Legacy VTK file of the C-alpha trace (Angstrom):
# vtk DataFile Version 3.0
C-alpha trace
ASCII
DATASET POLYDATA
POINTS 678 float
29.002 -181.021 -54.734
25.455 -181.070 -53.479
22.941 -179.472 -55.790
21.394 -177.413 -53.006
24.693 -175.554 -52.575
24.862 -174.390 -56.179
24.870 -170.627 -56.645
24.875 -168.457 -59.771
25.444 -165.137 -58.017
28.919 -164.838 -59.492
27.440 -164.555 -63.009
26.487 -161.099 -64.182
22.975 -160.552 -65.512
22.921 -160.511 -69.307
20.610 -157.885 -70.830
17.882 -159.358 -73.015
19.060 -157.235 -75.932
22.367 -159.151 -75.826
20.483 -162.465 -75.852
18.451 -161.354 -78.881
21.614 -160.251 -80.670
23.300 -163.568 -79.918
20.299 -165.527 -81.230
20.278 -163.516 -84.462
24.017 -163.952 -84.928
24.156 -167.713 -84.341
20.884 -168.875 -85.891
20.397 -166.483 -88.832
16.969 -165.727 -87.362
15.928 -162.107 -87.537
12.762 -160.159 -86.911
10.190 -160.447 -89.685
6.669 -159.392 -90.513
4.076 -162.054 -91.314
1.265 -161.970 -93.865
-0.987 -160.956 -90.974
1.168 -157.833 -90.363
2.424 -159.300 -87.109
6.017 -158.431 -86.254
7.779 -161.580 -85.020
10.897 -161.226 -82.899
13.809 -163.691 -82.857
13.466 -164.150 -79.096
10.621 -163.690 -76.607
10.752 -162.939 -72.893
8.355 -163.102 -69.967
7.798 -159.356 -70.313
6.179 -159.974 -73.720
3.220 -161.663 -72.021
3.204 -159.983 -68.616
0.159 -157.871 -69.568
-1.974 -160.912 -70.480
-4.054 -161.510 -67.351
-5.912 -164.527 -68.755
-2.834 -166.778 -68.873
-3.492 -168.184 -65.411
-6.785 -169.733 -66.499
-7.223 -173.481 -66.220
-8.974 -175.670 -68.846
-12.706 -174.931 -69.086
-12.029 -171.391 -67.855
-14.324 -168.599 -68.931
-12.225 -167.754 -72.023
-11.756 -171.424 -73.092
-8.126 -170.697 -74.042
-6.922 -174.043 -72.759
-9.812 -176.188 -73.951
-12.860 -177.873 -72.486
-11.441 -179.300 -69.255
-9.026 -181.869 -67.905
-11.409 -184.754 -68.671
-11.037 -184.117 -72.413
-7.303 -184.729 -72.098
-7.434 -187.663 -69.695
-10.334 -189.617 -71.183
-10.665 -188.643 -74.807
-8.730 -188.585 -78.042
-9.614 -186.442 -81.012
-12.013 -187.903 -83.549
-10.258 -189.533 -86.507
-12.422 -187.953 -89.179
-10.815 -189.285 -92.370
-13.254 -188.244 -95.084
-13.823 -190.784 -97.838
-13.859 -189.051 -101.219
-14.914 -191.846 -103.604
-17.785 -191.031 -105.997
-19.274 -194.529 -105.763
-21.657 -194.941 -102.814
-21.048 -198.684 -102.508
-17.252 -198.349 -102.761
-17.394 -195.592 -100.142
-19.214 -197.952 -97.789
-16.605 -200.690 -98.327
-13.751 -198.275 -97.608
-15.537 -196.932 -94.521
-16.023 -200.416 -93.055
-12.362 -201.216 -93.729
-11.282 -197.923 -92.124
-13.444 -198.473 -89.035
-11.829 -201.886 -88.559
-8.387 -200.275 -88.723
-8.533 -197.347 -86.340
-10.936 -194.754 -87.754
-13.721 -193.803 -85.341
-15.934 -191.490 -87.432
-18.140 -192.141 -90.480
-16.889 -189.199 -92.539
-17.501 -188.523 -96.209
-16.646 -185.779 -98.643
-19.860 -184.572 -100.243
-19.411 -183.914 -103.961
-19.534 -180.407 -105.400
-22.871 -181.313 -106.984
-24.381 -182.318 -103.640
-23.059 -179.217 -101.857
-24.771 -177.077 -104.490
-28.055 -178.998 -104.291
-27.774 -180.903 -107.593
-28.601 -184.494 -108.466
-26.127 -186.555 -110.493
-28.052 -186.163 -113.746
-27.928 -182.353 -113.446
-24.221 -182.107 -112.610
-21.098 -182.036 -114.733
-18.629 -184.901 -114.535
-16.192 -182.713 -112.574
-18.883 -181.919 -109.992
-19.406 -185.596 -109.110
-15.856 -186.915 -109.669
-14.697 -186.497 -106.067
-16.912 -187.275 -103.104
-20.308 -188.895 -102.672
-23.503 -187.517 -104.203
-26.204 -188.671 -101.774
-29.421 -188.094 -103.700
-31.881 -190.712 -102.435
-32.911 -192.772 -99.435
-31.407 -195.770 -101.216
-28.039 -193.988 -101.308
-28.167 -193.512 -97.540
-29.035 -197.187 -97.043
-26.059 -198.289 -99.158
-23.705 -195.748 -97.595
-24.361 -196.862 -94.011
-24.888 -200.575 -94.626
-23.422 -202.597 -91.699
-22.328 -199.363 -89.932
-23.208 -199.193 -86.222
-24.506 -195.627 -86.224
-25.178 -195.700 -82.483
-21.413 -196.074 -81.899
-19.881 -194.082 -84.757
-20.156 -190.285 -85.058
-20.985 -188.867 -88.499
-19.244 -186.074 -90.342
-20.717 -184.638 -93.556
-20.609 -181.047 -94.783
-23.684 -180.906 -97.017
-22.991 -177.413 -98.342
-25.926 -175.077 -98.945
-28.553 -177.164 -97.099
-28.757 -180.292 -94.979
-32.556 -180.719 -95.138
-32.559 -183.425 -97.864
-29.911 -185.554 -96.151
-31.475 -185.157 -92.709
-34.811 -186.176 -94.252
-33.233 -189.304 -95.728
-31.518 -190.094 -92.414
-34.824 -189.770 -90.562
-36.544 -192.097 -93.038
-33.599 -194.529 -92.863
-33.871 -194.698 -89.061
-37.601 -195.442 -89.320
-37.078 -198.142 -91.979
-34.325 -199.828 -89.951
-36.035 -199.490 -86.569
-33.153 -197.351 -85.292
-33.601 -194.675 -82.641
-32.540 -191.456 -84.398
-31.771 -189.941 -80.998
-28.639 -192.073 -80.900
-27.083 -190.314 -83.887
-24.151 -188.043 -83.094
-21.480 -186.097 -84.916
-21.965 -183.452 -87.602
-24.409 -183.411 -90.518
-24.166 -179.720 -91.146
-24.770 -176.974 -93.661
-22.796 -173.811 -94.380
-24.816 -171.652 -96.779
-22.532 -168.598 -96.674
-19.397 -170.695 -97.117
-21.024 -172.432 -100.096
-22.138 -169.095 -101.557
-18.613 -167.705 -101.233
-17.002 -170.829 -102.709
-19.244 -171.338 -105.741
-20.764 -167.880 -106.161
-24.303 -169.237 -106.192
-26.817 -171.135 -104.062
-30.067 -172.618 -105.446
-32.307 -170.750 -102.967
-32.229 -167.338 -101.369
-30.089 -167.027 -98.255
-33.289 -166.181 -96.343
-34.719 -169.594 -97.272
-31.458 -171.318 -96.440
-31.479 -169.698 -93.005
-34.973 -171.225 -92.621
-33.368 -174.603 -93.394
-30.599 -173.885 -90.871
-33.099 -173.112 -88.124
-35.299 -176.098 -89.063
-32.357 -178.520 -88.963
-31.147 -177.120 -85.647
-34.612 -177.290 -84.092
-34.954 -180.888 -85.329
-31.602 -181.795 -83.800
-32.301 -180.031 -80.513
-35.620 -181.869 -80.094
-34.757 -185.286 -81.498
-30.980 -185.689 -81.944
-29.294 -183.694 -79.160
-25.750 -184.859 -79.965
-25.944 -183.995 -83.676
-24.417 -180.758 -84.937
-26.242 -179.149 -87.862
-24.398 -175.840 -88.379
-20.929 -175.717 -89.914
-18.938 -172.498 -89.827
-15.990 -173.089 -92.145
-12.902 -171.069 -93.015
-11.822 -173.626 -95.624
-13.204 -171.807 -98.721
-11.342 -168.656 -97.657
-8.166 -170.534 -96.734
-8.125 -172.334 -100.096
-8.412 -168.974 -101.848
-5.392 -167.474 -100.100
-6.754 -165.833 -96.917
-4.362 -165.279 -94.025
-4.961 -166.373 -90.412
-6.465 -163.060 -89.272
-8.935 -163.086 -92.162
-9.913 -166.700 -91.474
-10.617 -165.940 -87.816
-12.611 -162.792 -88.559
-14.705 -164.464 -91.282
-15.438 -167.403 -88.975
-16.622 -165.074 -86.215
-18.774 -163.005 -88.594
-20.332 -166.123 -90.148
-21.031 -167.681 -86.760
-22.697 -164.488 -85.535
-24.815 -164.317 -88.710
-26.023 -167.905 -88.222
-26.864 -167.350 -84.544
-28.725 -164.125 -85.344
-30.772 -165.828 -88.059
-31.664 -168.773 -85.809
-32.720 -166.458 -82.982
-34.916 -164.507 -85.429
-36.638 -167.815 -86.219
-37.499 -168.595 -82.617
-34.479 -170.518 -81.336
-32.591 -169.473 -78.228
-28.823 -169.040 -77.986
-28.584 -172.121 -75.787
-30.463 -174.186 -78.369
-28.077 -173.146 -81.147
-24.609 -173.280 -79.570
-24.425 -177.077 -78.935
-25.175 -177.735 -82.599
-22.292 -175.745 -84.122
-19.074 -177.122 -85.634
-16.181 -174.830 -86.570
-14.049 -176.119 -89.428
-10.517 -174.867 -90.136
-7.803 -175.628 -92.663
-4.356 -175.806 -91.095
-1.233 -174.910 -93.081
2.457 -175.652 -92.463
3.211 -172.496 -90.444
3.365 -174.479 -87.210
3.249 -171.823 -84.484
0.885 -169.543 -86.366
-1.621 -172.380 -86.810
-1.352 -173.431 -83.160
-1.932 -169.821 -82.149
-4.843 -169.469 -84.600
-6.829 -172.287 -83.012
-6.066 -171.094 -79.481
-7.059 -167.549 -80.432
-10.341 -168.702 -81.917
-11.528 -170.290 -78.665
-11.038 -167.021 -76.790
-12.561 -164.940 -79.573
-15.620 -167.180 -79.711
-15.994 -166.940 -75.936
-16.116 -163.144 -76.358
-18.764 -163.466 -79.089
-20.944 -165.748 -76.962
-20.701 -163.355 -73.990
-21.883 -160.539 -76.286
-25.132 -162.505 -76.735
-25.376 -163.555 -73.081
-22.767 -162.473 -70.522
-23.450 -165.577 -68.422
-22.990 -168.067 -71.256
-19.860 -170.222 -71.613
-19.477 -172.249 -74.789
-16.458 -174.330 -75.757
-16.494 -174.522 -79.572
-16.222 -177.908 -81.284
-13.250 -177.465 -83.648
-12.762 -179.670 -86.687
-9.532 -179.225 -88.641
-8.306 -180.385 -92.030
-4.754 -180.320 -93.306
-4.303 -177.765 -96.036
-5.175 -178.626 -99.631
-3.566 -175.331 -100.637
-0.064 -176.615 -99.780
-0.341 -179.884 -101.701
1.716 -180.555 -104.807
1.106 -182.870 -107.754
4.839 -183.480 -108.083
6.975 -185.097 -105.411
3.706 -186.048 -103.760
5.267 -187.896 -100.841
6.344 -184.535 -99.424
2.596 -183.883 -99.082
2.564 -186.586 -96.413
5.338 -184.779 -94.521
3.508 -181.458 -94.747
0.268 -183.068 -93.582
2.011 -184.579 -90.557
3.266 -181.150 -89.438
-0.192 -179.685 -90.030
-1.868 -182.503 -88.092
0.537 -181.952 -85.189
-0.291 -178.225 -85.183
-4.007 -179.057 -85.167
-3.780 -181.252 -82.090
-1.430 -178.984 -80.163
-3.850 -176.147 -80.985
-6.717 -178.143 -79.465
-8.682 -179.657 -82.375
-11.533 -181.995 -81.421
-11.709 -183.642 -84.841
-9.106 -183.991 -87.595
-9.023 -184.954 -91.265
-5.575 -185.509 -92.793
-5.527 -185.018 -96.570
-4.219 -188.167 -98.309
-0.971 -187.301 -100.080
-2.482 -187.918 -103.551
-5.809 -186.144 -103.046
-4.712 -183.284 -105.303
-4.839 -185.550 -108.372
-8.108 -187.470 -108.058
-10.027 -189.604 -105.586
-7.347 -190.929 -103.272
-5.870 -194.410 -103.361
-6.462 -196.879 -100.543
-2.766 -196.724 -99.636
-2.925 -192.936 -99.278
-6.032 -193.259 -97.078
-4.237 -195.850 -94.950
-1.136 -193.660 -94.559
-3.260 -190.673 -93.516
-5.259 -192.768 -91.045
-2.118 -194.278 -89.527
-0.659 -190.807 -89.041
-3.474 -190.203 -86.538
-2.682 -193.441 -84.743
1.024 -192.655 -84.442
0.275 -189.179 -83.091
-2.253 -190.599 -80.624
-0.447 -193.666 -79.349
3.241 -192.821 -79.728
3.459 -189.092 -78.990
0.626 -188.856 -76.403
0.190 -185.173 -77.227
-3.534 -185.427 -76.519
-2.733 -186.284 -72.896
-1.198 -182.883 -72.204
-3.414 -179.925 -71.391
-2.778 -177.084 -73.854
0.730 -178.283 -74.853
1.789 -174.871 -76.220
0.421 -172.945 -73.244
2.983 -170.868 -71.379
5.309 -170.438 -74.356
6.005 -166.707 -74.476
6.211 -166.891 -78.252
2.904 -168.756 -78.711
1.075 -166.686 -76.103
2.233 -163.414 -77.693
1.365 -164.705 -81.170
-2.081 -165.827 -79.958
-2.752 -162.387 -78.487
-1.666 -160.586 -81.685
-3.961 -162.767 -83.815
-6.855 -162.182 -81.425
-6.395 -158.422 -81.480
-6.190 -158.116 -85.266
-8.981 -160.634 -85.957
-11.334 -158.892 -83.511
-10.669 -155.572 -85.225
-11.435 -157.009 -88.683
-14.525 -158.804 -87.336
-15.781 -155.518 -85.878
-15.274 -153.841 -89.237
-17.380 -156.526 -90.971
-20.148 -156.163 -88.391
-20.106 -152.373 -88.705
-20.796 -152.710 -92.445
-23.759 -155.075 -92.164
-22.321 -158.496 -91.385
-20.847 -161.374 -93.334
-23.593 -161.873 -95.916
-23.600 -158.189 -96.822
-19.793 -158.167 -97.067
-19.920 -161.098 -99.505
-22.636 -159.488 -101.613
-20.651 -156.240 -101.782
-17.539 -158.193 -102.789
-15.469 -156.828 -99.893
-14.463 -160.267 -98.616
-13.532 -161.475 -102.100
-11.393 -158.371 -102.702
-9.555 -158.777 -99.383
-8.840 -162.447 -100.037
-7.753 -161.756 -103.631
-5.283 -159.102 -102.481
-3.814 -161.525 -99.972
-3.640 -164.288 -102.588
-1.682 -162.009 -104.947
0.773 -161.225 -102.137
1.156 -164.900 -101.257
1.559 -165.871 -104.904
4.351 -163.331 -105.266
6.074 -164.682 -102.147
5.841 -168.213 -103.555
7.151 -167.186 -106.986
10.024 -165.294 -105.343
10.587 -168.317 -103.074
10.260 -166.206 -99.942
7.558 -168.617 -98.764
9.019 -172.093 -99.083
7.224 -175.143 -100.403
9.572 -178.099 -100.133
9.632 -180.190 -103.288
8.382 -177.206 -105.291
10.245 -173.958 -104.624
13.175 -175.682 -102.924
14.717 -179.158 -103.255
12.593 -179.867 -106.322
12.904 -183.392 -107.760
14.338 -184.016 -111.187
11.729 -184.016 -113.952
11.925 -187.737 -114.661
11.377 -188.508 -110.974
8.885 -185.758 -110.263
5.534 -187.261 -111.109
4.342 -189.920 -108.678
0.782 -189.567 -109.801
-1.486 -192.460 -108.947
-2.818 -193.939 -112.156
-6.502 -194.568 -111.730
-9.301 -195.442 -114.086
-10.963 -192.214 -115.291
-14.277 -191.693 -113.548
-17.433 -191.609 -115.658
-20.619 -190.000 -114.389
-22.618 -192.892 -115.826
-21.093 -195.146 -113.151
-23.402 -193.544 -110.572
-26.827 -195.077 -110.912
-29.846 -193.056 -109.857
-33.537 -193.362 -110.558
-34.701 -189.944 -111.599
-37.780 -188.739 -109.735
-39.886 -186.666 -112.077
-42.557 -184.073 -111.458
-45.101 -186.584 -112.823
-44.412 -188.840 -109.835
-45.059 -185.885 -107.569
-48.452 -184.894 -108.928
-50.130 -186.224 -105.790
-48.292 -183.660 -103.643
-49.107 -180.018 -103.110
-46.836 -177.503 -104.800
-46.602 -175.545 -101.552
-44.715 -177.933 -99.277
-43.261 -177.194 -95.864
-39.819 -178.413 -94.749
-41.577 -180.993 -92.579
-43.442 -182.230 -95.688
-40.135 -182.849 -97.459
-38.949 -184.882 -94.504
-42.069 -187.062 -94.845
-41.533 -187.396 -98.612
-38.020 -188.784 -98.170
-39.404 -192.328 -97.963
-41.517 -191.855 -101.122
-38.619 -192.030 -103.596
-37.952 -188.314 -104.043
-34.418 -187.155 -104.760
-32.482 -184.341 -103.102
-32.377 -182.470 -106.401
-36.138 -182.768 -106.808
-36.648 -181.315 -103.328
-34.450 -178.313 -104.143
-36.255 -177.767 -107.458
-39.613 -177.674 -105.709
-38.289 -175.265 -103.105
-36.774 -173.059 -105.822
-40.193 -172.500 -107.432
-41.105 -170.118 -104.637
-37.825 -168.222 -104.309
-34.910 -166.754 -106.229
-31.340 -168.053 -105.976
-28.696 -165.774 -104.490
-25.350 -165.136 -106.141
-22.095 -163.300 -105.445
-18.664 -163.101 -107.060
-17.089 -166.476 -106.169
-13.768 -166.842 -104.434
-10.908 -167.886 -106.702
-9.544 -171.264 -105.651
-5.774 -171.337 -105.422
-3.039 -173.866 -104.782
0.466 -172.628 -104.053
2.314 -175.062 -106.342
0.114 -174.654 -109.442
2.224 -172.172 -111.410
5.397 -174.158 -110.793
3.659 -177.336 -111.982
2.484 -175.571 -115.140
5.861 -174.027 -115.963
7.563 -177.426 -115.579
5.425 -178.748 -118.441
7.135 -176.270 -120.789
10.666 -176.830 -119.469
10.603 -180.624 -119.642
13.749 -181.792 -121.425
15.440 -178.385 -121.141
18.683 -177.723 -119.293
20.815 -174.947 -117.830
24.622 -174.808 -117.809
26.135 -173.387 -114.613
29.738 -172.123 -114.594
31.555 -171.636 -111.299
34.529 -169.281 -111.524
37.552 -169.593 -109.252
36.189 -166.880 -106.960
35.310 -168.103 -103.389
31.752 -166.763 -103.727
31.008 -168.787 -106.860
29.929 -171.991 -105.090
27.208 -170.303 -103.040
25.977 -168.422 -106.111
25.900 -171.642 -108.135
23.640 -173.166 -105.466
21.293 -170.181 -105.809
21.144 -170.638 -109.601
20.698 -174.416 -109.395
17.905 -174.157 -106.832
16.100 -171.488 -108.855
16.176 -173.244 -112.219
15.538 -176.733 -110.809
12.388 -175.404 -109.125
11.187 -174.523 -112.644
11.979 -178.000 -113.964
15.312 -177.483 -115.748
18.079 -180.042 -115.510
21.305 -178.346 -114.404
24.901 -179.209 -115.358
27.761 -177.557 -113.489
31.431 -176.973 -114.396
33.779 -175.706 -111.676
36.980 -173.665 -111.355
36.800 -171.744 -114.621
39.488 -169.057 -114.744
39.552 -167.854 -118.369
37.122 -166.499 -120.927
38.332 -169.131 -123.404
37.168 -171.896 -121.065
33.777 -170.187 -120.812
33.416 -169.903 -124.587
34.629 -173.457 -125.250
32.297 -175.006 -122.666
29.300 -173.048 -123.948
30.108 -174.264 -127.483
30.500 -177.880 -126.434
27.604 -178.164 -123.970
24.408 -177.084 -125.626
21.946 -175.775 -123.043
18.962 -173.458 -123.259
20.790 -170.907 -121.089
23.940 -170.458 -119.013
24.689 -168.980 -115.608
28.049 -167.483 -114.635
28.785 -167.398 -110.910
31.525 -165.324 -109.346
32.486 -161.907 -108.031
31.477 -158.727 -109.807
35.010 -157.976 -111.019
35.827 -161.495 -112.234
32.492 -161.978 -114.003
32.888 -158.678 -115.855
36.469 -159.426 -116.802
35.754 -162.885 -118.253
32.198 -162.555 -119.547
32.762 -159.445 -121.680
35.450 -161.215 -123.696
33.642 -164.557 -123.802
30.521 -162.987 -125.290
32.474 -161.747 -128.314
32.576 -165.368 -129.477
28.775 -165.403 -129.801
27.988 -162.104 -131.500
26.219 -163.893 -134.375
24.389 -166.425 -132.196
21.558 -166.156 -129.684
23.044 -167.166 -126.357
21.205 -166.560 -123.095
23.409 -165.881 -120.092
22.595 -164.996 -116.472
24.794 -163.680 -113.690
24.104 -164.294 -109.987
24.221 -161.982 -107.014
22.325 -159.164 -105.417
25.379 -156.928 -105.851
24.831 -157.143 -109.618
21.214 -155.916 -109.554
22.162 -152.227 -109.639
24.151 -152.915 -112.817
21.387 -154.894 -114.532
21.081 -152.497 -117.492
24.841 -152.480 -117.975
24.979 -156.266 -117.918
22.155 -156.545 -120.437
24.126 -154.331 -122.834
26.917 -156.902 -122.625
24.541 -159.675 -123.679
23.379 -160.873 -120.248
19.752 -162.036 -120.138
19.183 -160.990 -116.521
20.613 -160.865 -113.019
19.272 -163.481 -110.596
19.408 -163.586 -106.810
17.683 -165.528 -103.985
14.462 -163.508 -104.307
14.172 -163.534 -108.089
10.621 -164.186 -109.317
11.090 -167.665 -110.793
7.938 -167.698 -112.918
8.596 -164.313 -114.535
12.273 -165.121 -115.080
11.534 -168.453 -116.778
8.627 -167.097 -118.839
10.980 -164.442 -120.248
13.526 -167.120 -121.170
10.892 -169.359 -122.787
9.593 -166.389 -124.752
13.132 -165.729 -126.025
13.305 -169.415 -127.009
10.033 -168.884 -128.921
8.029 -171.183 -126.673
4.409 -170.084 -126.234
3.641 -170.134 -122.535
0.255 -170.034 -120.807
0.874 -169.796 -117.055
LINES 1 679
678 0 1 2 3 4 5 6 7 8 9 10 11 12 13 14 15 16 17 18 19 20 21 22 23 24 25 26 27 28 29 30 31 32 33 34 35 36 37 38 39 40 41 42 43 44 45 46 47 48 49 50 51 52 53 54 55 56 57 58 59 60 61 62 63 64 65 66 67 68 69 70 71 72 73 74 75 76 77 78 79 80 81 82 83 84 85 86 87 88 89 90 91 92 93 94 95 96 97 98 99 100 101 102 103 104 105 106 107 108 109 110 111 112 113 114 115 116 117 118 119 120 121 122 123 124 125 126 127 128 129 130 131 132 133 134 135 136 137 138 139 140 141 142 143 144 145 146 147 148 149 150 151 152 153 154 155 156 157 158 159 160 161 162 163 164 165 166 167 168 169 170 171 172 173 174 175 176 177 178 179 180 181 182 183 184 185 186 187 188 189 190 191 192 193 194 195 196 197 198 199 200 201 202 203 204 205 206 207 208 209 210 211 212 213 214 215 216 217 218 219 220 221 222 223 224 225 226 227 228 229 230 231 232 233 234 235 236 237 238 239 240 241 242 243 244 245 246 247 248 249 250 251 252 253 254 255 256 257 258 259 260 261 262 263 264 265 266 267 268 269 270 271 272 273 274 275 276 277 278 279 280 281 282 283 284 285 286 287 288 289 290 291 292 293 294 295 296 297 298 299 300 301 302 303 304 305 306 307 308 309 310 311 312 313 314 315 316 317 318 319 320 321 322 323 324 325 326 327 328 329 330 331 332 333 334 335 336 337 338 339 340 341 342 343 344 345 346 347 348 349 350 351 352 353 354 355 356 357 358 359 360 361 362 363 364 365 366 367 368 369 370 371 372 373 374 375 376 377 378 379 380 381 382 383 384 385 386 387 388 389 390 391 392 393 394 395 396 397 398 399 400 401 402 403 404 405 406 407 408 409 410 411 412 413 414 415 416 417 418 419 420 421 422 423 424 425 426 427 428 429 430 431 432 433 434 435 436 437 438 439 440 441 442 443 444 445 446 447 448 449 450 451 452 453 454 455 456 457 458 459 460 461 462 463 464 465 466 467 468 469 470 471 472 473 474 475 476 477 478 479 480 481 482 483 484 485 486 487 488 489 490 491 492 493 494 495 496 497 498 499 500 501 502 503 504 505 506 507 508 509 510 511 512 513 514 515 516 517 518 519 520 521 522 523 524 525 526 527 528 529 530 531 532 533 534 535 536 537 538 539 540 541 542 543 544 545 546 547 548 549 550 551 552 553 554 555 556 557 558 559 560 561 562 563 564 565 566 567 568 569 570 571 572 573 574 575 576 577 578 579 580 581 582 583 584 585 586 587 588 589 590 591 592 593 594 595 596 597 598 599 600 601 602 603 604 605 606 607 608 609 610 611 612 613 614 615 616 617 618 619 620 621 622 623 624 625 626 627 628 629 630 631 632 633 634 635 636 637 638 639 640 641 642 643 644 645 646 647 648 649 650 651 652 653 654 655 656 657 658 659 660 661 662 663 664 665 666 667 668 669 670 671 672 673 674 675 676 677
């Protein structure tokens, strides 16, 4: 039969409601509401996006939905921005050179917490300098970039509250090495509001830091046109539990605040926009994260048009895989999560990507973990070719509808922030912190109830003896970082009232970054807010497993057909908390129950079966233990309504798929007289 003679007219048209019902029946997928209060359907149709008139836009269209243009897909790959997090400047340089020889194409470093807060090594705690470089002097810059061809390699450093000291050192370094600073490119940026939100304090007033922001941007615009000096980051909010709508709204509000402040200080919109980098964390919710990045480009286009209705600006988007989803136990699953997150980043249109090494949650990462993360980029680039497709998710009714929902809700929240004075005012009032905290509590509850899955933690958890794959490294000592302290006595020749340009000139005189900030602080007052609370989804499970190490649970399957499924529920729940589980099957008498509980000594027991059979056997079995403390659970949502009745029969609690694991296990440990701090 020739294909051009095929006809489907004999088939009746199936209503879309029937399709949706069939999908739900055969895939166990049903409608659900996300953390962003977006109602997701099991099946999407063309009618779900028919009202979206912007979908016909091509790349580089006015709303930037599909990216910068076809050239970016044909000619370019994303920047492999693997940040080196070693505290030693010289070791960081060695690892960078090795990475550049093996596929990395950006000189990217994690700046230590001390550096992001404007502290020198001698002022910081050991924890503040343990991860990431603390670049305090011109000598540090010289060691960090030794043998690096800066004219060919873009930079990426988030300097935190201010970039003036590092830019001053870079300028002096270029002069000393006869290098044309105009050739520098990449991002050496500051994010004062993000730093204020993350740490609760900045060493100068935000007004002074906005002066730094404008100074750095003016310097870049005049002398280093391809260098970005402003970072707008959602990462502090993401790592504290914010949802996608909150991240988008906070990014927009922060970006608007920075543009406003630069314009107040004499810069034009067109001088500021090319020097902005937008930095996102990307979690494992694949389609939501793809939609989040797509939504941001359109939202930012709307913001830019509000400043100038003729302006078109494609934002430079840097993404990082989520630290929030990383686990200290079963760490190799971190690599799997990061791969999904990296894929979402690129499909969403990221220009630059950092993949968290799988062991970064424990300490400075191992060279093997860095290599694995770097090679993940190379596989995605050279074996999947996803960067060669324009807007890979574009046209998907699901993704387009999701993108539109995120845009609508984020724009509404952004407008609310602006109506109440902007991002800085919202942070100082504590409104942002309260919103993020409320979302964190909700997410924590979903994790503890295992509604939100974290493979290797809430589900398919490894056995305790196999769980820890922690990289054993030599403990870092602050004394390992050498730095010549620059005292006020050395500075007696300088005026106490120095301009930002004066500090740039002093960079070659031996001053330190910390000294610069101290001098600046003499004429201002630091700003402070309530800091965001950092959060990692697996933390409570990791802590509870410390207390349950060596403990076990006995699981008894009755002869009822439902017992096997219920035993799986019990095993999954208690293994996620670190218990070893032993199972006996096909029990059909209360004597067997009593005998097995006497022979197999476990911290607690779970009986799995139908309501009638459990009641019949358990009531009699418990009479054998009237003088002893025996902790027994039953499984099944049908038992929940009879929880009080079961407890009167000696049952510890009723468990089901949505039981709060942490609360359940804490109650058991308390009964076992184990003091728990989780």
